[in-house]
N, C-alpha and C positions, 0 to 999 in steps of 0.2 A: 606228521607235522607237529612240531613242538608248540604247545599253547603259549600265548603271550604271558610274560611274567606280570602278575597283577600289581607288583610293587613298582613297576616302571610306569611313569605317567605317560598317558597318551591323550592328546586333545581329542575332543569328540569328532572333529572332522576326519580323524584317522581311523575311526571305528567303522566296522562294516555297516553298510547303509541301513540294514534291518534293525541295527541296535541303536541308531541315532534317534533321540526322542522326537525331534520334529518330523523326520521322515516316517518314523513308526506311527505317529499320530495321523499323518496324511494318508498312510496306506491302510491302517487297521482301525483308526478311530481313537478318540481321546480316552474312551473307557478302558482301553487295553494298557494304558500307561500306569506305572507305579506313581505314588505320591512324589517320589524324588524326581522322576522323569518329567512330570508335569511342572514341578517347581523349577527344574532346570531350564525349561522352555521360557518361563517367566524371567529367570535370572539372565539368560542369554549367554553369559560368560562366567568362567570360574575365576579363581585367583591363582597366584603363582604356585605351580606344582599340583593344582587340583582342577579337575574338569568341573563344569557346571553341575553335573550329576553328583560328583563327590561332594561339592559344596552344599548342594541341596540336601544330601543325606545328613551332613553335619548340622545344618540348620534345623532340620526336622527333629534331630535328637536334642538339640539345644532348646527348642521351643516346645518339645514334647508333642510333636505331631502337627498336622495341618491346622487344626482348630486353634492351637496355641499361637501359631504364626499369624493366622488371619485376624485374631482378636487382640494381638499385642498392641500395646500403646505405641505412640509415635516414638517416644524416647527409647523404649525397649527394642522396637523393630530396627531403628536406625543404628543401634549399637551392634547389631549382628554383622558378622563377617560378610563382606561383599554386598551389603545392603546400604541404605542411606536415604536421604530425603526424596530423591527422584524415584527410587523403587517404592517407597512408602506411598507417594502420590499415585503412582501407577496402580498399586494394589488397591488403594481406596477407590480409585475410579472403576476398576474391574468389579469390586464388590458392590458398588452402587449401581452399576449397570445390571448386575445380576439381580439385585433387589427389584429394580424397576422392571426388568424383564418378567419376573414372576408376578409382579403387581399388575402389569398391563395384561398379562394372560388371564387374570382373574377379575377383570373389571365387571361392572354390572352387566348381566346378560349371560355370564359364564357360570355354569353350575359347578359346585364342588362335588365331584363325582366319586371320590374315593378318599379314605383316610390318608393314603400315601401322598396324594396331591396336596391335601391340607398340611401334612407334615412338612413337605418341601417349602411351601409358602411361609409357614410359621418359623421354621428354622432360619430361613433367609432373613426374615424380618427381625427376629429376636435374639439370635445367638451372638450377635455382635456386641451386646451391651455388657459392661463389667458390673452392672448393678441390676436389680430385678425390675422388670417391666411387665405390667399386666395389660393385655390387649384383648379386644373382642372383634370377632368377625360377625358382622350383622348380615343376615340372609333373608331373602324373601321366602314366600311359601313354596317355591320350587327349588330352594337351596341355592339360588343364585346369589353371588356376593354383591351386597350393596356397598359395604365399606369395611375396611380394616382400620381400627383405631387403637392407638396406644393411650390408655386412659390413666394409668397410675404408675408411679415410679417409687422405688424404695423397697422396704421389706414387705412382702406379701403376707398380710395377716388381716384380721378383722378390723384393725384400726386404720389401715391404709387403703383398703378396697371398700368403696362405699356403694352398697347395693342401690341406693336411691339414684346415684349418678349413672350407673349402668342401665337402670330402668329408663331414666330420662333420655339417654342416648338411643336406646332401643325404640322408644316412642318417636323420637325425632326422625329416625330413619324408617319408621313404619315397618320395622323388622318383624318377621314371623318366627324367627329362630336365631340363636346365637351359638357361636363356638367360642369358648373362653380359652385363654392361653397365657402362660407366663414363663419366663426363663429362670433357670437356676445358674447363676454365674459360676458356681463351683463345678458345673458340668454334670453333676449327679441328677439323673432324671426321676428318681423315685419321689412320689408325692409325700409331703409331710402331713401331719395331723391338721396343721393350719390350712394347708391346701384343700383338704377334704371338707373342713368346716366352712371355708368361704364359698366353696362350690355349692354346698347345701343351702347356704344363706341366699346366694344368687339365684339358685334354681327356684326356691320358694318365692322370692321377691318377683322374679320375672313371670312366674306362673299366674300371679295376680292380674297381670295385664295380657295373659294368653300368649306369652313368648316362651318358646321351648328352648331349653339348653340341650344341645345335641352332644356336646363333649367338652372336655377341659384337657388341654395338652400341656405337658411339662416339657420345656425345651432345654436341652443341655448338650453334652457330648453324645454322639451316636444318634440313635433314632428317638425322636420325641415320644414320650409315653402318653397314652390315652387313658384317662380315668374311666371312660365308658368301657373300653376293652378290658380293663382290670376289674370291672364290676363295682366301681366306686361312685358311680353317678346316680 
């Protein structure tokens, strides 16, 4: 049997059932799909001469991957081929539901049982911002989450993160421990010297009120980096 010519456009409905993104997801699970296949399900339709999967591949190239697409501004997103205001609204709704899902899973009474769980929560919470945001997870003595608060915005350095305010919020929540986190809009997760300095200052300030700093995560592209795992805490 002669294989189909890849240069000849075929709508997804004409593909073998096992190759159609929606059917593949239902049969094998979402984790088996490529980025392009997942995006194709969101897009639903392609454009003239291109299937939804072909369009998805082009968009991923244009936005330099999933993260670039999800964090794109409204103007930038809507300028993409096959996108627009309606798709932007749908995407923002999906992202907000995802954030609320993780937040509800970690309400007070639920323990942060692993670094991976913490990474998922923080990436969902912080990767969306085009500017730096500093946040704290306030925990009780069993490492159950009391609250996740975004405390500071702007450049993360000694001038913009105030230890006194972090201590005040920790006492307000009667926290026994905290996990610090901030994002790098550039996507680079490597901690800077300023990150290490403010971590030390916060650790010293919180120790005066018997609150432990368990970790400081840097959120960017890929897996958030843990200063504790890097031996920098």
